[in-house]
C-alpha positions in Angstrom: 20.6 -12.0 -19.5 19.8 -10.1 -16.3 21.6 -7.0 -14.9 23.4 -7.9 -11.8 24.5 -11.3 -13.0 28.2 -11.9 -13.2 29.7 -10.2 -16.3 26.4 -9.3 -17.9 28.0 -6.5 -19.9 30.7 -8.8 -21.2 28.1 -11.3 -22.3 26.1 -8.6 -24.0 29.1 -7.3 -26.0 30.0 -10.8 -27.0 26.4 -11.6 -28.1 26.4 -8.4 -30.2 29.7 -9.3 -31.8 28.6 -12.8 -32.6 24.8 -12.5 -33.3 24.3 -8.8 -33.7 21.9 -8.4 -30.8 21.3 -9.1 -27.1 18.5 -8.9 -24.6 18.7 -7.6 -21.0 15.8 -8.4 -18.8 14.1 -6.2 -16.2 15.7 -2.8 -16.8 12.5 -0.7 -16.5 10.1 -1.0 -13.5 6.3 -1.1 -13.8 5.8 2.5 -12.6 8.3 3.9 -15.2 6.6 1.9 -17.9 3.1 3.1 -17.0 4.3 6.8 -16.9 6.0 6.3 -20.3 2.9 4.8 -21.9 0.8 7.7 -20.7 3.4 10.2 -22.0 3.6 8.6 -25.4 -0.2 8.8 -26.0 -0.1 12.5 -25.0 2.8 13.2 -27.3 1.1 11.4 -30.1 -1.8 13.8 -29.8 0.6 16.8 -29.7 2.4 15.6 -32.8 -0.8 15.1 -34.8 -2.0 18.6 -33.8 1.4 20.1 -34.9 2.1 18.2 -38.1 -1.3 17.1 -39.2 -2.7 13.5 -39.7 -2.5 13.7 -43.5 1.1 14.8 -43.6 2.1 12.1 -41.1 0.2 9.5 -43.3 2.1 10.6 -46.4 5.4 10.0 -44.6 4.8 6.2 -45.0 5.3 5.4 -41.3 3.1 3.6 -38.9 2.8 4.9 -35.3 6.2 6.5 -35.2 6.7 9.3 -32.7 9.7 11.6 -33.4 11.3 14.3 -31.2 9.2 13.2 -28.2 11.4 15.0 -25.7 10.4 18.4 -27.1 6.9 17.7 -25.8 7.8 15.9 -22.6 11.0 15.9 -20.5 10.1 12.4 -19.4 11.7 11.0 -22.4 15.1 12.5 -21.5 15.0 10.3 -18.4 15.9 7.4 -20.6 19.3 9.0 -21.1 20.0 8.6 -17.4 19.3 4.8 -17.2 22.5 3.2 -15.8 22.2 0.1 -17.9 21.8 2.1 -21.1 24.8 4.3 -20.3 26.9 1.2 -19.5 26.1 -0.2 -22.9 27.0 3.0 -24.7 30.3 3.2 -22.9 31.3 -0.3 -23.8 30.2 -0.2 -27.4 30.3 3.2 -29.1 32.4 4.9 -26.4 31.7 7.3 -23.5 31.7 10.2 -25.9 28.9 8.9 -28.1 25.8 11.0 -29.0 22.2 10.2 -29.6 21.4 9.9 -33.3 17.6 9.5 -32.6 15.0 8.6 -30.1 11.7 7.4 -31.6 8.6 6.0 -30.0 6.4 3.4 -31.6 2.7 2.9 -31.0 2.1 0.0 -33.4 -1.6 -0.5 -33.9 -3.2 -3.9 -34.3 -4.6 -5.2 -37.6 -6.2 -8.5 -38.6 -3.7 -11.0 -40.0 -2.5 -9.9 -43.4 -4.0 -6.4 -43.2 -1.2 -4.3 -41.7 -0.3 -1.6 -44.2 3.1 -2.0 -46.0 5.5 0.6 -44.6 9.3 0.9 -44.6 9.7 -0.2 -41.0 8.1 -3.6 -41.8 10.7 -4.3 -44.5 14.1 -5.7 -43.7 16.6 -2.8 -43.3 19.6 -1.5 -41.5 19.3 1.6 -39.2 22.9 2.4 -40.0 23.5 1.4 -43.6 27.2 1.9 -43.6 29.5 -1.1 -43.1 32.9 0.1 -42.1 35.1 -3.0 -42.2 33.8 -4.3 -38.8 34.0 -0.9 -37.0 31.1 -0.5 -34.6 29.9 3.0 -35.3 26.3 2.8 -34.1 24.1 0.8 -31.7 20.4 0.7 -31.0 18.8 0.4 -27.6 15.2 -0.6 -27.8 12.8 -0.7 -24.8 9.6 -2.7 -25.2 6.8 -1.3 -23.1 4.6 -4.2 -23.9 5.5 -7.9 -24.2 7.3 -8.5 -27.5 5.9 -11.6 -29.1 5.2 -12.7 -32.6 1.5 -11.7 -32.1 2.3 -8.2 -30.8 4.6 -7.3 -33.6 8.0 -8.0 -32.0 11.0 -6.8 -34.0 12.3 -9.6 -36.3 16.1 -9.9 -36.7 18.3 -12.0 -39.0 20.8 -13.3 -36.5 24.4 -12.8 -37.7 23.5 -10.5 -40.5 25.2 -7.4 -39.0 28.3 -5.8 -40.7 27.1 -6.9 -44.1 26.1 -4.4 -46.8 23.9 -6.7 -48.8 20.5 -7.8 -47.5 20.2 -11.5 -46.5 18.8 -13.6 -49.3 15.2 -14.6 -48.9 16.1 -18.2 -48.0 18.5 -17.0 -45.3 15.7 -14.8 -43.8 13.3 -17.8 -43.8 15.9 -19.9 -42.0 17.5 -17.4 -39.6 14.9 -14.6 -39.0 13.3 -14.7 -35.6 11.1 -12.4 -33.5 13.0 -10.9 -30.5 10.6 -12.0 -27.8 10.9 -10.5 -24.3 9.0 -9.0 -21.4 8.0 -5.4 -21.0 10.8 -3.3 -19.5 13.6 -5.4 -21.2 16.3 -3.7 -23.1 17.2 -5.0 -26.6 20.6 -3.9 -27.9 21.8 -4.4 -31.4 24.4 -3.4 -33.9 22.7 -0.8 -36.1 23.9 -2.6 -39.2 21.8 -5.7 -38.2 19.1 -6.5 -40.8 15.7 -6.3 -39.0 12.1 -5.5 -39.5 9.0 -4.6 -37.4 6.6 -7.5 -37.1 2.8 -7.5 -37.6 0.7 -6.7 -34.6 -2.4 -8.9 -34.5 -2.9 -8.9 -30.8 -6.0 -6.7 -30.7 -4.2 -3.9 -28.9 -1.4 -1.3 -29.4 2.2 -2.4 -29.0 4.4 0.3 -27.5 8.2 0.6 -27.5 10.9 3.3 -27.6 14.0 3.0 -29.8 17.3 4.8 -29.4 20.3 4.9 -31.7 23.7 6.1 -30.5 26.6 6.8 -32.7 30.2 7.9 -32.5 30.3 11.6 -31.9 31.5 12.7 -35.3 28.4 11.3 -37.1 25.6 13.7 -37.8 22.4 13.3 -35.9 19.1 12.6 -37.6 17.6 15.5 -35.6 19.7 18.4 -34.2 18.4 18.0 -30.6 20.2 21.1 -29.3 18.5 23.3 -31.8 15.2 21.5 -31.6 15.0 21.7 -27.8 16.8 25.1 -27.3 19.8 25.9 -25.3 17.9 26.6 -22.1 16.2 23.2 -22.1 19.4 21.4 -22.8 21.3 23.2 -20.1 18.7 22.1 -17.5 19.8 18.5 -18.1 22.6 16.6 -16.3 26.0 17.0 -18.1 25.9 13.4 -19.5 22.5 14.1 -21.0 23.7 17.3 -22.5 26.5 15.4 -24.2 24.2 12.7 -25.5 22.0 15.4 -27.0 25.0 16.8 -28.9 25.8 19.8 -26.7 29.6 19.2 -27.0 29.5 18.4 -30.8 28.0 21.6 -32.1 29.4 23.3 -35.2 30.6 26.9 -35.0 28.8 29.6 -37.0 31.2 32.5 -36.5 34.8 33.5 -35.9 33.8 34.6 -32.4 32.6 31.1 -31.6 35.7 29.5 -33.2 38.2 31.6 -31.3 37.1 30.6 -27.8 39.1 29.2 -24.8 39.1 25.4 -24.9 36.6 25.1 -22.0 34.0 27.3 -23.9 34.4 25.7 -27.4 31.3 24.2 -28.9 33.1 21.0 -30.0 35.1 19.6 -27.1 38.5 17.9 -27.4 38.2 14.1 -27.0 34.8 13.8 -28.5 35.9 11.2 -31.0 
């Protein structure tokens, strides 16, 4: 579907309800994509310097970049994209917070030689099925074409809101790569069973994944503490909210006994 077409958001919500995922074409322009790609490679170098290549390798991940916005404010601009905000508002509510933002620089390997890692096995990003309650959604932005050859995400259509993984025969029959152009936006129920594909294209495949949850669910990373108060307060109010500024936990009686407008956890953040 394409933004600007009649009732695109209604169609997206219905596709997620029925199949567990939806694709929106043409959300990011070429200039923003190019800037993001450059920023990701720079952040990758920063992360390797800070954490160490050996320690990253032991984590059992492949090309994952965490906490990118601590190294570059560019990644906070994703939280200002109107289409992304519209999706959040219609799915996990206007008071949702960002559970995570991860970059992926998936390297290419000859067929059959990609190392086995968790992300390439079928899994749920939110492994909590709550009687059909939509508590979490993912918003994934491909920066390269997503095809079977570049390692597009594979999904099992209709497998969301189910605790048990799909049987092997169901995966064989229903799993498909989510193929789309660079700059598209892939939205899926975070209980959808999915896996990263194998990149055999001969070049890196880049993408950025976001997960947004209801505000009472703890974030994977405490972005407010990780970025610091000054950095968070430089952002627009909606970005502050998505980073968790209004869902902080008090640490003293002084913080608890504050006027409502100064409380760390604001009323209505449910």
